[in-house]
Each structure stands twice: as C-alpha cells, then as structure tokens.
ChimeraX commands (.cxc) that place a marker at each C-alpha (Angstrom):
marker #1 position 5.10,-11.85,-1.89 radius 0.5
marker #1 position 4.97,-8.49,-0.21 radius 0.5
marker #1 position 4.80,-5.46,-2.64 radius 0.5
marker #1 position 4.11,-1.88,-2.34 radius 0.5
marker #1 position 0.50,-0.69,-3.45 radius 0.5
marker #1 position -0.21,1.28,-6.54 radius 0.5
marker #1 position -2.28,3.45,-4.44 radius 0.5
marker #1 position 0.51,4.35,-2.31 radius 0.5
marker #1 position 2.75,5.47,-5.28 radius 0.5
marker #1 position -0.08,7.52,-6.59 radius 0.5
marker #1 position -0.87,9.29,-3.33 radius 0.5
marker #1 position 2.76,9.87,-2.33 radius 0.5
marker #1 position 3.81,11.36,-5.96 radius 0.5
marker #1 position 0.36,13.01,-6.33 radius 0.5
marker #1 position 0.97,14.86,-3.04 radius 0.5
marker #1 position 4.27,15.83,-4.14 radius 0.5
marker #1 position 2.97,17.29,-7.32 radius 0.5
marker #1 position 0.32,19.22,-5.49 radius 0.5
marker #1 position 2.99,20.72,-3.21 radius 0.5
marker #1 position 5.19,21.64,-6.26 radius 0.5
marker #1 position 7.95,19.32,-5.29 radius 0.5
marker #1 position 7.92,17.37,-8.61 radius 0.5
marker #1 position 6.88,18.10,-12.29 radius 0.5
marker #1 position 3.66,16.36,-13.53 radius 0.5
marker #1 position 5.74,14.11,-15.86 radius 0.5
marker #1 position 8.04,12.91,-13.11 radius 0.5
marker #1 position 5.03,12.26,-10.99 radius 0.5
marker #1 position 3.39,10.18,-13.75 radius 0.5
marker #1 position 6.44,8.41,-14.38 radius 0.5
marker #1 position 7.03,7.39,-10.65 radius 0.5
marker #1 position 3.38,6.25,-10.24 radius 0.5
marker #1 position 3.41,4.21,-13.40 radius 0.5
marker #1 position 6.55,2.30,-12.23 radius 0.5
marker #1 position 6.94,-0.96,-13.87 radius 0.5
marker #1 position 3.57,-0.88,-15.31 radius 0.5
marker #1 position 3.06,-0.33,-19.09 radius 0.5
marker #1 position 0.53,2.51,-18.91 radius 0.5
marker #1 position -2.12,4.01,-16.27 radius 0.5
marker #1 position -5.14,5.97,-17.24 radius 0.5
marker #1 position -8.05,7.33,-15.35 radius 0.5
marker #1 position -11.73,6.68,-16.15 radius 0.5
marker #1 position -14.82,8.44,-14.96 radius 0.5
marker #1 position -13.30,11.87,-14.26 radius 0.5
marker #1 position -16.01,14.69,-14.38 radius 0.5
marker #1 position -15.95,16.41,-17.73 radius 0.5
marker #1 position -14.06,13.39,-19.42 radius 0.5
marker #1 position -16.08,11.18,-21.54 radius 0.5
marker #1 position -13.15,8.70,-21.97 radius 0.5
marker #1 position -10.20,7.57,-19.86 radius 0.5
marker #1 position -7.30,10.00,-19.83 radius 0.5
marker #1 position -3.61,9.83,-18.89 radius 0.5
marker #1 position -2.29,10.42,-15.47 radius 0.5
marker #1 position -0.80,13.80,-16.13 radius 0.5
marker #1 position -4.05,15.25,-17.33 radius 0.5
marker #1 position -5.99,13.48,-14.56 radius 0.5
marker #1 position -4.02,14.63,-11.67 radius 0.5
marker #1 position -4.31,18.32,-13.22 radius 0.5
marker #1 position -8.04,17.98,-13.55 radius 0.5
marker #1 position -8.32,16.52,-9.97 radius 0.5
marker #1 position -6.45,19.53,-8.72 radius 0.5
marker #1 position -8.66,21.69,-10.69 radius 0.5
marker #1 position -11.77,20.03,-9.18 radius 0.5
marker #1 position -10.31,21.14,-5.68 radius 0.5
marker #1 position -8.33,18.00,-4.66 radius 0.5
marker #1 position -5.60,19.41,-2.39 radius 0.5
marker #1 position -4.29,16.08,-1.12 radius 0.5
marker #1 position -4.44,12.28,-1.55 radius 0.5
marker #1 position -4.83,9.68,1.11 radius 0.5
marker #1 position -4.62,5.90,0.83 radius 0.5
marker #1 position -6.88,3.19,2.07 radius 0.5
marker #1 position -5.80,-0.38,2.27 radius 0.5
marker #1 position -8.99,-2.17,3.23 radius 0.5
marker #1 position -9.45,-6.09,3.92 radius 0.5
marker #1 position -12.39,-8.17,4.80 radius 0.5
marker #1 position -13.62,-6.87,8.31 radius 0.5
marker #1 position -11.43,-4.07,8.22 radius 0.5
marker #1 position -12.09,-1.01,6.18 radius 0.5
marker #1 position -8.69,0.79,6.75 radius 0.5
marker #1 position -8.67,4.37,5.40 radius 0.5
marker #1 position -12.18,4.22,3.98 radius 0.5
marker #1 position -14.93,6.99,4.61 radius 0.5
marker #1 position -17.79,5.93,2.39 radius 0.5
marker #1 position -19.94,5.80,0.54 radius 0.5
marker #1 position -20.74,2.22,0.44 radius 0.5
marker #1 position -20.33,2.01,-3.46 radius 0.5
marker #1 position -16.65,3.31,-3.10 radius 0.5
marker #1 position -16.02,1.13,-0.20 radius 0.5
marker #1 position -17.08,-1.97,-2.06 radius 0.5
marker #1 position -14.88,-1.30,-5.12 radius 0.5
marker #1 position -12.25,-0.46,-2.79 radius 0.5
marker #1 position -12.43,-3.70,-0.67 radius 0.5
marker #1 position -12.52,-5.62,-3.91 radius 0.5
marker #1 position -9.22,-4.00,-5.20 radius 0.5
marker #1 position -7.64,-4.19,-1.74 radius 0.5
marker #1 position -6.70,-0.38,-2.12 radius 0.5
marker #1 position -7.70,2.82,-3.13 radius 0.5
marker #1 position -6.88,6.61,-3.17 radius 0.5
marker #1 position -9.27,9.11,-1.39 radius 0.5
marker #1 position -9.14,12.66,-2.30 radius 0.5
marker #1 position -8.64,15.49,0.19 radius 0.5
marker #1 position -10.66,18.82,-0.31 radius 0.5
marker #1 position -13.03,17.50,-3.01 radius 0.5
marker #1 position -15.15,14.37,-2.98 radius 0.5
marker #1 position -13.25,12.36,-5.57 radius 0.5
marker #1 position -11.56,8.84,-5.05 radius 0.5
marker #1 position -9.74,6.43,-7.35 radius 0.5
marker #1 position -9.83,2.59,-7.36 radius 0.5
marker #1 position -7.46,0.65,-9.52 radius 0.5
marker #1 position -8.37,-2.13,-12.03 radius 0.5
marker #1 position -5.27,-4.04,-13.14 radius 0.5
marker #1 position -5.43,-5.78,-16.40 radius 0.5
marker #1 position -2.60,-8.02,-17.69 radius 0.5
marker #1 position -2.06,-9.27,-21.31 radius 0.5
marker #1 position 0.70,-11.00,-23.27 radius 0.5
marker #1 position 2.88,-14.18,-22.98 radius 0.5
marker #1 position 4.72,-15.34,-20.22 radius 0.5
marker #1 position 8.02,-13.11,-19.90 radius 0.5
marker #1 position 6.45,-10.45,-21.78 radius 0.5
marker #1 position 3.26,-9.45,-19.90 radius 0.5
marker #1 position 1.91,-5.85,-20.25 radius 0.5
marker #1 position 0.24,-4.36,-17.34 radius 0.5
marker #1 position -2.32,-1.61,-17.67 radius 0.5
marker #1 position -3.88,0.01,-14.83 radius 0.5
marker #1 position -7.34,1.85,-15.15 radius 0.5
marker #1 position -8.06,4.07,-12.04 radius 0.5
marker #1 position -11.81,4.45,-11.61 radius 0.5
marker #1 position -12.91,7.88,-10.36 radius 0.5
marker #1 position -15.84,7.74,-8.07 radius 0.5
marker #1 position -17.60,9.91,-5.42 radius 0.5
marker #1 position -16.20,9.71,-1.88 radius 0.5
marker #1 position -17.43,10.98,1.35 radius 0.5
marker #1 position -15.42,13.60,3.13 radius 0.5
marker #1 position -15.04,12.26,6.55 radius 0.5
marker #1 position -12.20,11.08,8.82 radius 0.5
marker #1 position -10.90,7.71,7.44 radius 0.5
marker #1 position -11.54,4.52,9.21 radius 0.5
marker #1 position -8.86,3.23,11.77 radius 0.5
marker #1 position -5.82,5.30,10.47 radius 0.5
marker #1 position -3.25,5.91,13.40 radius 0.5
marker #1 position -1.01,8.92,13.96 radius 0.5
marker #1 position 2.59,8.36,12.91 radius 0.5
marker #1 position 3.66,8.14,16.65 radius 0.5
marker #1 position 1.10,5.50,17.27 radius 0.5
marker #1 position 1.97,3.47,14.18 radius 0.5
marker #1 position 5.74,3.69,14.99 radius 0.5
marker #1 position 5.10,2.28,18.60 radius 0.5
marker #1 position 3.00,-0.52,17.21 radius 0.5
marker #1 position 5.49,-1.33,14.66 radius 0.5
marker #1 position 8.25,-1.72,17.21 radius 0.5
marker #1 position 6.22,-4.52,18.77 radius 0.5
marker #1 position 5.05,-6.00,15.71 radius 0.5
marker #1 position 8.49,-6.36,14.49 radius 0.5
marker #1 position 9.62,-8.37,17.75 radius 0.5
marker #1 position 6.39,-10.55,17.20 radius 0.5
marker #1 position 7.07,-11.21,13.47 radius 0.5
marker #1 position 10.76,-12.07,14.33 radius 0.5
marker #1 position 9.49,-14.67,17.02 radius 0.5
marker #1 position 7.08,-16.10,14.78 radius 0.5
marker #1 position 9.67,-16.67,12.02 radius 0.5
marker #1 position 11.91,-18.27,14.81 radius 0.5
marker #1 position 9.25,-20.67,15.63 radius 0.5
marker #1 position 8.79,-21.85,11.97 radius 0.5
marker #1 position 11.09,-24.63,10.66 radius 0.5
marker #1 position 12.27,-22.22,8.02 radius 0.5
marker #1 position 15.35,-24.63,7.15 radius 0.5
marker #1 position 13.17,-27.29,6.31 radius 0.5
marker #1 position 10.19,-25.33,4.86 radius 0.5
marker #1 position 11.24,-25.86,1.27 radius 0.5
marker #1 position 12.36,-23.69,-1.67 radius 0.5
marker #1 position 9.26,-21.31,-1.46 radius 0.5
marker #1 position 10.26,-20.13,1.89 radius 0.5
marker #1 position 14.07,-19.93,1.24 radius 0.5
marker #1 position 13.13,-17.89,-1.97 radius 0.5
marker #1 position 11.20,-15.50,0.27 radius 0.5
marker #1 position 13.93,-15.27,2.83 radius 0.5
marker #1 position 16.47,-14.30,0.02 radius 0.5
marker #1 position 14.03,-11.76,-1.41 radius 0.5
marker #1 position 13.49,-10.25,2.12 radius 0.5
marker #1 position 17.31,-9.98,2.57 radius 0.5
marker #1 position 17.87,-8.34,-0.76 radius 0.5
marker #1 position 14.90,-6.03,0.06 radius 0.5
marker #1 position 16.15,-5.19,3.39 radius 0.5
marker #1 position 19.58,-4.35,2.16 radius 0.5
marker #1 position 17.88,-1.86,-0.47 radius 0.5
marker #1 position 16.00,-0.33,2.24 radius 0.5
marker #1 position 19.10,0.19,4.18 radius 0.5
marker #1 position 20.92,1.80,1.22 radius 0.5
marker #1 position 19.15,5.08,1.27 radius 0.5
marker #1 position 16.50,4.21,-1.40 radius 0.5
marker #1 position 13.78,6.99,-1.66 radius 0.5
marker #1 position 10.77,5.18,0.00 radius 0.5
marker #1 position 8.39,8.15,-0.27 radius 0.5
marker #1 position 8.10,11.10,-2.85 radius 0.5
marker #1 position 9.78,14.59,-1.95 radius 0.5
marker #1 position 7.92,16.59,0.71 radius 0.5
marker #1 position 7.17,13.99,3.23 radius 0.5
marker #1 position 8.32,14.42,6.90 radius 0.5
marker #1 position 11.26,12.03,7.97 radius 0.5
marker #1 position 9.15,10.15,10.47 radius 0.5
marker #1 position 6.84,9.09,7.80 radius 0.5
marker #1 position 9.66,7.88,5.93 radius 0.5
marker #1 position 10.96,6.01,8.89 radius 0.5
marker #1 position 7.47,4.57,9.72 radius 0.5
marker #1 position 6.93,3.36,6.10 radius 0.5
marker #1 position 10.43,1.72,5.91 radius 0.5
marker #1 position 9.72,-0.19,8.99 radius 0.5
marker #1 position 6.38,-1.27,7.86 radius 0.5
marker #1 position 7.77,-2.58,4.96 radius 0.5
marker #1 position 10.28,-4.56,6.93 radius 0.5
marker #1 position 7.53,-6.06,9.07 radius 0.5
marker #1 position 5.37,-6.72,5.76 radius 0.5
marker #1 position 8.36,-8.57,4.29 radius 0.5
marker #1 position 8.84,-10.58,7.52 radius 0.5
marker #1 position 5.18,-11.52,7.46 radius 0.5
marker #1 position 5.40,-12.72,3.92 radius 0.5
marker #1 position 8.13,-15.02,4.64 radius 0.5
marker #1 position 6.46,-16.42,7.56 radius 0.5
marker #1 position 3.18,-16.98,5.36 radius 0.5
marker #1 position 5.41,-18.71,2.69 radius 0.5
marker #1 position 6.84,-20.94,5.30 radius 0.5
marker #1 position 3.41,-21.66,6.59 radius 0.5
marker #1 position 1.95,-22.49,3.40 radius 0.5
marker #1 position 4.70,-25.05,2.71 radius 0.5
marker #1 position 4.06,-26.53,6.13 radius 0.5
marker #1 position 0.35,-27.10,5.34 radius 0.5
marker #1 position 1.58,-29.74,2.86 radius 0.5
marker #1 position 3.70,-31.52,5.54 radius 0.5
marker #1 position 2.56,-32.93,8.71 radius 0.5
marker #1 position 2.08,-29.77,10.81 radius 0.5
marker #1 position -1.01,-30.18,13.04 radius 0.5
marker #1 position -4.01,-27.88,12.69 radius 0.5
marker #1 position -3.57,-26.54,16.02 radius 0.5
marker #1 position 0.08,-25.41,15.23 radius 0.5
marker #1 position -1.13,-23.80,12.07 radius 0.5
marker #1 position -3.97,-21.86,13.85 radius 0.5
marker #1 position -1.42,-20.58,16.50 radius 0.5
marker #1 position 0.97,-19.26,13.71 radius 0.5
marker #1 position -1.88,-17.63,11.93 radius 0.5
marker #1 position -3.07,-16.15,15.20 radius 0.5
marker #1 position 0.45,-14.48,15.56 radius 0.5
marker #1 position 0.76,-13.32,11.79 radius 0.5
marker #1 position -2.63,-11.84,11.54 radius 0.5
marker #1 position -2.44,-8.82,13.97 radius 0.5
marker #1 position 1.18,-8.17,12.68 radius 0.5
marker #1 position 0.09,-7.92,9.26 radius 0.5
marker #1 position -2.62,-5.46,10.23 radius 0.5
marker #1 position -0.28,-3.42,12.21 radius 0.5
marker #1 position 2.05,-3.12,9.16 radius 0.5
marker #1 position -0.95,-2.05,6.78 radius 0.5
marker #1 position -2.22,0.66,9.37 radius 0.5
marker #1 position 1.31,2.04,9.72 radius 0.5
marker #1 position 1.82,2.13,5.84 radius 0.5
marker #1 position -1.52,3.97,5.37 radius 0.5
marker #1 position -0.41,6.34,8.23 radius 0.5
marker #1 position 2.90,7.17,6.38 radius 0.5
marker #1 position 1.29,7.70,3.10 radius 0.5
marker #1 position -1.50,9.82,4.58 radius 0.5
marker #1 position 1.21,12.08,6.63 radius 0.5
marker #1 position 1.25,14.96,4.28 radius 0.5
marker #1 position -2.68,15.32,4.44 radius 0.5
marker #1 position -2.64,14.95,8.16 radius 0.5
marker #1 position -0.26,17.70,8.29 radius 0.5
marker #1 position -2.71,19.76,6.30 radius 0.5
marker #1 position -5.53,19.24,8.51 radius 0.5
marker #1 position -3.69,19.99,11.65 radius 0.5
marker #1 position -2.22,23.25,9.98 radius 0.5
marker link #1:1,2 radius 0.2
marker link #1:2,3 radius 0.2
marker link #1:3,4 radius 0.2
marker link #1:4,5 radius 0.2
marker link #1:5,6 radius 0.2
marker link #1:6,7 radius 0.2
marker link #1:7,8 radius 0.2
marker link #1:8,9 radius 0.2
marker link #1:9,10 radius 0.2
marker link #1:10,11 radius 0.2
marker link #1:11,12 radius 0.2
marker link #1:12,13 radius 0.2
marker link #1:13,14 radius 0.2
marker link #1:14,15 radius 0.2
marker link #1:15,16 radius 0.2
marker link #1:16,17 radius 0.2
marker link #1:17,18 radius 0.2
marker link #1:18,19 radius 0.2
marker link #1:19,20 radius 0.2
marker link #1:20,21 radius 0.2
marker link #1:21,22 radius 0.2
marker link #1:22,23 radius 0.2
marker link #1:23,24 radius 0.2
marker link #1:24,25 radius 0.2
marker link #1:25,26 radius 0.2
marker link #1:26,27 radius 0.2
marker link #1:27,28 radius 0.2
marker link #1:28,29 radius 0.2
marker link #1:29,30 radius 0.2
marker link #1:30,31 radius 0.2
marker link #1:31,32 radius 0.2
marker link #1:32,33 radius 0.2
marker link #1:33,34 radius 0.2
marker link #1:34,35 radius 0.2
marker link #1:35,36 radius 0.2
marker link #1:36,37 radius 0.2
marker link #1:37,38 radius 0.2
marker link #1:38,39 radius 0.2
marker link #1:39,40 radius 0.2
marker link #1:40,41 radius 0.2
marker link #1:41,42 radius 0.2
marker link #1:42,43 radius 0.2
marker link #1:43,44 radius 0.2
marker link #1:44,45 radius 0.2
marker link #1:45,46 radius 0.2
marker link #1:46,47 radius 0.2
marker link #1:47,48 radius 0.2
marker link #1:48,49 radius 0.2
marker link #1:49,50 radius 0.2
marker link #1:50,51 radius 0.2
marker link #1:51,52 radius 0.2
marker link #1:52,53 radius 0.2
marker link #1:53,54 radius 0.2
marker link #1:54,55 radius 0.2
marker link #1:55,56 radius 0.2
marker link #1:56,57 radius 0.2
marker link #1:57,58 radius 0.2
marker link #1:58,59 radius 0.2
marker link #1:59,60 radius 0.2
marker link #1:60,61 radius 0.2
marker link #1:61,62 radius 0.2
marker link #1:62,63 radius 0.2
marker link #1:63,64 radius 0.2
marker link #1:64,65 radius 0.2
marker link #1:65,66 radius 0.2
marker link #1:66,67 radius 0.2
marker link #1:67,68 radius 0.2
marker link #1:68,69 radius 0.2
marker link #1:69,70 radius 0.2
marker link #1:70,71 radius 0.2
marker link #1:71,72 radius 0.2
marker link #1:72,73 radius 0.2
marker link #1:73,74 radius 0.2
marker link #1:74,75 radius 0.2
marker link #1:75,76 radius 0.2
marker link #1:76,77 radius 0.2
marker link #1:77,78 radius 0.2
marker link #1:78,79 radius 0.2
marker link #1:79,80 radius 0.2
marker link #1:80,81 radius 0.2
marker link #1:81,82 radius 0.2
marker link #1:82,83 radius 0.2
marker link #1:83,84 radius 0.2
marker link #1:84,85 radius 0.2
marker link #1:85,86 radius 0.2
marker link #1:86,87 radius 0.2
marker link #1:87,88 radius 0.2
marker link #1:88,89 radius 0.2
marker link #1:89,90 radius 0.2
marker link #1:90,91 radius 0.2
marker link #1:91,92 radius 0.2
marker link #1:92,93 radius 0.2
marker link #1:93,94 radius 0.2
marker link #1:94,95 radius 0.2
marker link #1:95,96 radius 0.2
marker link #1:96,97 radius 0.2
marker link #1:97,98 radius 0.2
marker link #1:98,99 radius 0.2
marker link #1:99,100 radius 0.2
marker link #1:100,101 radius 0.2
marker link #1:101,102 radius 0.2
marker link #1:102,103 radius 0.2
marker link #1:103,104 radius 0.2
marker link #1:104,105 radius 0.2
marker link #1:105,106 radius 0.2
marker link #1:106,107 radius 0.2
marker link #1:107,108 radius 0.2
marker link #1:108,109 radius 0.2
marker link #1:109,110 radius 0.2
marker link #1:110,111 radius 0.2
marker link #1:111,112 radius 0.2
marker link #1:112,113 radius 0.2
marker link #1:113,114 radius 0.2
marker link #1:114,115 radius 0.2
marker link #1:115,116 radius 0.2
marker link #1:116,117 radius 0.2
marker link #1:117,118 radius 0.2
marker link #1:118,119 radius 0.2
marker link #1:119,120 radius 0.2
marker link #1:120,121 radius 0.2
marker link #1:121,122 radius 0.2
marker link #1:122,123 radius 0.2
marker link #1:123,124 radius 0.2
marker link #1:124,125 radius 0.2
marker link #1:125,126 radius 0.2
marker link #1:126,127 radius 0.2
marker link #1:127,128 radius 0.2
marker link #1:128,129 radius 0.2
marker link #1:129,130 radius 0.2
marker link #1:130,131 radius 0.2
marker link #1:131,132 radius 0.2
marker link #1:132,133 radius 0.2
marker link #1:133,134 radius 0.2
marker link #1:134,135 radius 0.2
marker link #1:135,136 radius 0.2
marker link #1:136,137 radius 0.2
marker link #1:137,138 radius 0.2
marker link #1:138,139 radius 0.2
marker link #1:139,140 radius 0.2
marker link #1:140,141 radius 0.2
marker link #1:141,142 radius 0.2
marker link #1:142,143 radius 0.2
marker link #1:143,144 radius 0.2
marker link #1:144,145 radius 0.2
marker link #1:145,146 radius 0.2
marker link #1:146,147 radius 0.2
marker link #1:147,148 radius 0.2
marker link #1:148,149 radius 0.2
marker link #1:149,150 radius 0.2
marker link #1:150,151 radius 0.2
marker link #1:151,152 radius 0.2
marker link #1:152,153 radius 0.2
marker link #1:153,154 radius 0.2
marker link #1:154,155 radius 0.2
marker link #1:155,156 radius 0.2
marker link #1:156,157 radius 0.2
marker link #1:157,158 radius 0.2
marker link #1:158,159 radius 0.2
marker link #1:159,160 radius 0.2
marker link #1:160,161 radius 0.2
marker link #1:161,162 radius 0.2
marker link #1:162,163 radius 0.2
marker link #1:163,164 radius 0.2
marker link #1:164,165 radius 0.2
marker link #1:165,166 radius 0.2
marker link #1:166,167 radius 0.2
marker link #1:167,168 radius 0.2
marker link #1:168,169 radius 0.2
marker link #1:169,170 radius 0.2
marker link #1:170,171 radius 0.2
marker link #1:171,172 radius 0.2
marker link #1:172,173 radius 0.2
marker link #1:173,174 radius 0.2
marker link #1:174,175 radius 0.2
marker link #1:175,176 radius 0.2
marker link #1:176,177 radius 0.2
marker link #1:177,178 radius 0.2
marker link #1:178,179 radius 0.2
marker link #1:179,180 radius 0.2
marker link #1:180,181 radius 0.2
marker link #1:181,182 radius 0.2
marker link #1:182,183 radius 0.2
marker link #1:183,184 radius 0.2
marker link #1:184,185 radius 0.2
marker link #1:185,186 radius 0.2
marker link #1:186,187 radius 0.2
marker link #1:187,188 radius 0.2
marker link #1:188,189 radius 0.2
marker link #1:189,190 radius 0.2
marker link #1:190,191 radius 0.2
marker link #1:191,192 radius 0.2
marker link #1:192,193 radius 0.2
marker link #1:193,194 radius 0.2
marker link #1:194,195 radius 0.2
marker link #1:195,196 radius 0.2
marker link #1:196,197 radius 0.2
marker link #1:197,198 radius 0.2
marker link #1:198,199 radius 0.2
marker link #1:199,200 radius 0.2
marker link #1:200,201 radius 0.2
marker link #1:201,202 radius 0.2
marker link #1:202,203 radius 0.2
marker link #1:203,204 radius 0.2
marker link #1:204,205 radius 0.2
marker link #1:205,206 radius 0.2
marker link #1:206,207 radius 0.2
marker link #1:207,208 radius 0.2
marker link #1:208,209 radius 0.2
marker link #1:209,210 radius 0.2
marker link #1:210,211 radius 0.2
marker link #1:211,212 radius 0.2
marker link #1:212,213 radius 0.2
marker link #1:213,214 radius 0.2
marker link #1:214,215 radius 0.2
marker link #1:215,216 radius 0.2
marker link #1:216,217 radius 0.2
marker link #1:217,218 radius 0.2
marker link #1:218,219 radius 0.2
marker link #1:219,220 radius 0.2
marker link #1:220,221 radius 0.2
marker link #1:221,222 radius 0.2
marker link #1:222,223 radius 0.2
marker link #1:223,224 radius 0.2
marker link #1:224,225 radius 0.2
marker link #1:225,226 radius 0.2
marker link #1:226,227 radius 0.2
marker link #1:227,228 radius 0.2
marker link #1:228,229 radius 0.2
marker link #1:229,230 radius 0.2
marker link #1:230,231 radius 0.2
marker link #1:231,232 radius 0.2
marker link #1:232,233 radius 0.2
marker link #1:233,234 radius 0.2
marker link #1:234,235 radius 0.2
marker link #1:235,236 radius 0.2
marker link #1:236,237 radius 0.2
marker link #1:237,238 radius 0.2
marker link #1:238,239 radius 0.2
marker link #1:239,240 radius 0.2
marker link #1:240,241 radius 0.2
marker link #1:241,242 radius 0.2
marker link #1:242,243 radius 0.2
marker link #1:243,244 radius 0.2
marker link #1:244,245 radius 0.2
marker link #1:245,246 radius 0.2
marker link #1:246,247 radius 0.2
marker link #1:247,248 radius 0.2
marker link #1:248,249 radius 0.2
marker link #1:249,250 radius 0.2
marker link #1:250,251 radius 0.2
marker link #1:251,252 radius 0.2
marker link #1:252,253 radius 0.2
marker link #1:253,254 radius 0.2
marker link #1:254,255 radius 0.2
marker link #1:255,256 radius 0.2
marker link #1:256,257 radius 0.2
marker link #1:257,258 radius 0.2
marker link #1:258,259 radius 0.2
marker link #1:259,260 radius 0.2
marker link #1:260,261 radius 0.2
marker link #1:261,262 radius 0.2
marker link #1:262,263 radius 0.2
marker link #1:263,264 radius 0.2
marker link #1:264,265 radius 0.2
marker link #1:265,266 radius 0.2
view
C-alpha cells in the first residue's frame, strides 16, 4: 500500500531545521514518526552510529545547507547524481537523501524485530559520499503539477476499467484506505514541514492522491491475476499504471526538493 518515504520526512524536517523553523528535537521526532529509533552511521568524525539530533547538527557543520530526496526505481535514477556506489545503495533501498552544499548523502536501512503485533522498527541511515550535480529527471513544481493533473485523470480512468466490485477483499480494503487517507489529506493535515512554499504542499498532496489511486488499481490488478483475466488485459492495465506511478514519484521528489531549488535560484 502507498506510504510516504522516510527520506521525504528526513529531507523536509531537516530543511525546516536548517531554516530555523523547528527545533532539533521536534525535527527528530517528526522524522522518526512511527518507527522505534533512527540512527546515522558513517558520519565523518564519528566512529559509531549517532542519533538524529547529533547527526543533523554534524551535517550542518560539515556544510550541508539543504536536503534533497531521491526515489529511484529500476531504469529510472530519479533524484540521483552519483557516484555509482551511492546510486546502487539508493536503488536497492528505493530512496535516499542527497545533501546540498556538501557532498554527503544518506541511505536508509530498515530493520524490524519482535513478534507480530509488537514489531520494533529501527532505521540506520548510512552516510555516503555524493556528487554535487543536478539530480536526475526532477521536474519543476509547475511541470509536476501539470503532469499530475493529467495523471489523476488517467489513474481514475484505469480504476473505472477495473472490476473493483469483483476484485475481492484486498482491493476493497485498498479503496477504504484510499478514502480514509483522502479525507485526512482534505482536513488540513500538515503534508510538509514548516517553511515549504504553498505550491509544494499542493503538489505533494496531489501526488499522494495519485499514488493512492495507483495502489488501489494495483491491488485490484493483483486480485485479477488469480482470476480469468487475459494476459492482454493485464498488460494493458500495467501500461496505464506504470507512467502514472512514475509521474507521482517525480512530483513527490519535486515537492520535497522545493526548498533547495529555491536556494539555487536565489
């Protein structure tokens, strides 16, 4: 099911901290979210992993003045700028944070332990060298907003073509989750950290909606695989969903990176 990337939380609240909009403790609390603990390993000058508050302060001292997000997928190095080692680790994780102003990036490693119903999630962010270069395939906020408007139409049409009513409990649960999440998004929930421009907030909210719609369609499609849907029909559905999901990912990266893009322009 669709969920927000941990790299998005770290970049957004890290940028708010660097801008003096939030305290270090508030930033760390927001980044950890529902996880048990976050630590950062491999920081220059630190022999062992350290907590988020210390890590964010150390990165600022090292010259990092902003954080970007990368959400790469196979064949699509979205938000990455190299070198190959960092890109490979980020692709394996499906996400990363790229420092702006100094060549340091963070890739999360998620570890879970404990019995069902009492799982503890620990995240270790590995600090690695990054190349200070323009990130790959990240659109402007204006471009992302235009692409999303078209993608939302495509995703809705794809859902309409799927037999949601007969797709089973998995798809129905996905629909219920989408509706609940959409209500939360429409209730004024803070979708980005303080200091982000209103357009970035709007783009991220719309990207979330598109991503949720895609996840609903994928849940229904997965159920259809077990039924009598033809291979050509499944291929047609996938052909519709793939570019929609790509647009949503690009827009999310553009929204999270908006603060750094403003710094570059300013």
